[in-house]
C-alpha positions as a printed NumPy array, in Angstrom:
array([[-48.523, -42.657, -39.915],
       [-49.873, -43.591, -36.96 ],
       [-50.582, -46.107, -34.868],
       [-54.316, -47.796, -34.847],
       [-56.377, -47.801, -31.636],
       [-56.145, -51.174, -31.206],
       [-53.137, -51.773, -30.296],
       [-52.222, -48.409, -28.155],
       [-52.681, -50.33 , -24.955],
       [-50.228, -53.527, -26.803],
       [-47.595, -49.999, -27.886],
       [-47.534, -47.996, -24.161],
       [-46.807, -51.746, -22.207],
       [-43.659, -52.156, -24.56 ],
       [-42.643, -48.958, -23.773],
       [-43.78 , -48.96 , -19.855],
       [-41.27 , -52.675, -19.68 ],
       [-38.072, -51.161, -21.588],
       [-38.223, -46.955, -19.39 ],
       [-37.902, -49.983, -15.92 ],
       [-35.57 , -52.109, -17.754],
       [-33.252, -49.145, -18.281],
       [-35.256, -46.291, -15.441],
       [-35.665, -44.275, -18.45 ],
       [-37.898, -41.307, -18.294],
       [-40.242, -40.532, -20.789],
       [-42.065, -37.916, -21.712],
       [-44.54 , -37.355, -24.643],
       [-47.161, -35.225, -26.08 ],
       [-50.7  , -35.75 , -27.489],
       [-54.215, -34.337, -28.094],
       [-55.277, -37.924, -28.332],
       [-57.44 , -39.328, -24.913],
       [-57.007, -42.806, -26.41 ],
       [-53.403, -42.678, -26.353],
       [-54.03 , -41.198, -22.919],
       [-56.378, -43.961, -21.825],
       [-53.382, -46.514, -23.811],
       [-50.853, -44.93 , -21.004],
       [-53.381, -45.514, -18.341],
       [-53.688, -49.2  , -19.385],
       [-50.236, -49.162, -19.654],
       [-49.599, -47.9  , -15.626],
       [-52.299, -49.431, -14.161],
       [-50.175, -52.001, -11.494],
       [-48.922, -48.441, -10.184],
       [-50.9  , -45.307, -11.626],
       [-47.939, -43.432, -10.435],
       [-45.602, -44.075, -13.12 ],
       [-47.495, -41.534, -15.154],
       [-47.863, -37.675, -14.553],
       [-49.919, -34.918, -16.667],
       [-49.985, -31.504, -17.236],
       [-52.503, -29.462, -19.155],
       [-52.19 , -26.552, -20.035],
       [-55.202, -24.552, -19.155],
       [-56.124, -20.303, -20.484],
       [-56.628, -18.024, -17.224],
       [-56.781, -14.488, -17.573],
       [-54.95 , -14.444, -21.196],
       [-52.124, -16.604, -19.58 ],
       [-51.063, -20.643, -20.203],
       [-51.006, -22.128, -16.953],
       [-50.117, -25.695, -16.707],
       [-51.915, -27.924, -14.325],
       [-51.092, -31.339, -12.978],
       [-52.712, -34.697, -12.245],
       [-51.213, -37.278, -11.234],
       [-51.647, -41.26 , -11.877],
       [-54.383, -41.46 ,  -9.986],
       [-56.241, -39.108, -10.079],
       [-56.215, -38.84 , -13.918],
       [-57.946, -42.513, -13.572],
       [-59.911, -41.208, -11.372],
       [-60.754, -38.257, -14.338],
       [-61.085, -40.259, -16.829],
       [-62.092, -43.107, -15.76 ],
       [-64.592, -42.533, -13.076],
       [-65.676, -39.149, -14.061],
       [-65.349, -39.893, -18.274],
       [-63.592, -36.276, -18.296],
       [-61.351, -34.682, -21.389],
       [-58.164, -34.196, -19.446],
       [-56.139, -33.375, -23.193]])
């Protein structure tokens, strides 16, 4: 079961409101750019709320790559990169 791509921003907007209201830190995993775009849209008033990690392989080892919200916005919207 999944969320229709048109409803993803609405879903994450509600989720962000609940997290802010109850001071909850949310951890989520995805391989979906649509989901990531929904998260960016939900945090567009304050991108500092969003932090993303991607696992990359270097020297046959997995290494986490960290993207803060504002940099993530630039990578997705201005450079059109896939960060999932």
